[in-house]
C-alpha positions as CSV (number, residue, x, y, z in Angstrom):
1,X,-32.4,-3.2,-40.7
2,X,-32.0,-0.4,-38.2
3,X,-29.5,-2.6,-36.2
4,X,-27.4,-2.9,-39.3
5,X,-27.1,0.9,-39.7
6,X,-26.5,1.4,-36.1
7,X,-23.6,-1.0,-36.2
8,X,-22.2,0.6,-39.3
9,X,-22.5,4.1,-37.8
10,X,-20.6,2.9,-34.7
11,X,-17.9,1.3,-36.9
12,X,-17.5,4.5,-38.9
13,X,-17.2,6.6,-35.7
14,X,-14.3,4.4,-34.6
15,X,-12.5,5.2,-37.9
16,X,-13.4,8.9,-37.9
17,X,-10.2,10.3,-36.5
18,X,-7.0,11.2,-38.5
19,X,-4.8,9.3,-36.1
20,X,-6.9,6.1,-36.4
21,X,-6.9,6.4,-40.2
22,X,-3.1,6.8,-40.0
23,X,-2.8,3.7,-37.9
24,X,-4.9,1.7,-40.4
25,X,-2.7,3.0,-43.2
26,X,0.4,2.0,-41.4
27,X,-1.0,-1.5,-40.7
28,X,-1.9,-1.8,-44.4
29,X,1.6,-0.9,-45.4
30,X,3.5,-3.0,-42.9
31,X,1.1,-5.9,-42.2
32,X,1.7,-5.6,-38.4
33,X,3.3,-3.2,-36.0
34,X,3.9,-2.8,-32.3
35,X,3.0,0.1,-30.1
36,X,6.6,1.3,-29.8
37,X,7.0,1.6,-33.6
38,X,3.6,3.3,-33.9
39,X,4.5,5.7,-31.2
40,X,7.8,6.7,-32.9
41,X,6.1,7.1,-36.3
42,X,3.0,9.1,-35.0
43,X,4.9,11.1,-32.4
44,X,2.2,10.5,-29.8
45,X,2.3,9.8,-26.1
46,X,1.8,6.1,-25.3
47,X,-1.5,6.8,-23.4
48,X,-2.9,8.7,-26.4
49,X,-2.0,5.9,-28.8
50,X,-3.4,3.3,-26.5
51,X,-6.7,5.1,-26.4
52,X,-6.9,5.1,-30.2
53,X,-5.9,1.4,-30.4
54,X,-8.6,0.5,-27.9
55,X,-11.3,2.2,-30.0
56,X,-10.1,0.3,-33.1
57,X,-10.0,-3.0,-31.2
58,X,-13.4,-2.5,-29.7
59,X,-14.9,-1.8,-33.2
60,X,-13.2,-5.0,-34.5
61,X,-11.0,-3.1,-36.9
62,X,-7.7,-4.4,-35.5
63,X,-6.5,-7.2,-33.4
64,X,-3.4,-7.6,-31.3
65,X,-1.2,-10.6,-30.6
66,X,1.1,-10.6,-27.6
67,X,4.8,-11.5,-28.4
68,X,6.7,-11.4,-25.1
69,X,6.2,-8.0,-23.6
70,X,4.9,-6.4,-26.8
71,X,1.6,-6.6,-28.7
72,X,1.7,-6.7,-32.4
73,X,-1.3,-5.2,-34.1
74,X,-2.7,-6.0,-37.5
75,X,-5.9,-5.3,-39.4
76,X,-8.8,-7.6,-38.6
77,X,-11.5,-6.1,-40.8
78,X,-10.6,-5.9,-44.5
79,X,-13.5,-3.5,-44.9
80,X,-11.4,-0.8,-43.2
81,X,-8.6,-1.2,-45.7
82,X,-11.1,-1.0,-48.6
83,X,-12.6,2.2,-47.1
84,X,-9.2,3.8,-46.7
85,X,-8.3,2.9,-50.3
86,X,-11.5,4.5,-51.5
87,X,-10.7,7.7,-49.6
88,X,-7.2,7.7,-51.2
89,X,-8.6,7.2,-54.7
90,X,-11.0,10.2,-54.1
91,X,-8.1,12.3,-52.8
92,X,-6.0,11.5,-55.8
93,X,-8.9,12.3,-58.2
94,X,-9.3,15.7,-56.5
95,X,-5.5,16.4,-56.9
96,X,-5.8,15.7,-60.7
97,X,-8.8,18.1,-60.9
98,X,-7.0,20.9,-59.1
């Protein structure tokens, strides 16, 4: 049981950054995306974006497929999309209350 919670905590740490949540949202919206498009959208340096992508890949949240010189990323773990949808629902509920 402890291993389960340790794995879940590590997975949540991989998601616990605004840029990584934005990457997940973009992949949910587009289905797949390459680094160049992400970089233009997020206005990040390529090295910074690569670091965030590596954390998401290592956690099994995203996967990349090489197409020529580019890598197209897509969500690998549907649980990440469900978590982001839950966060968005909570945000919308808070907006209604305010």
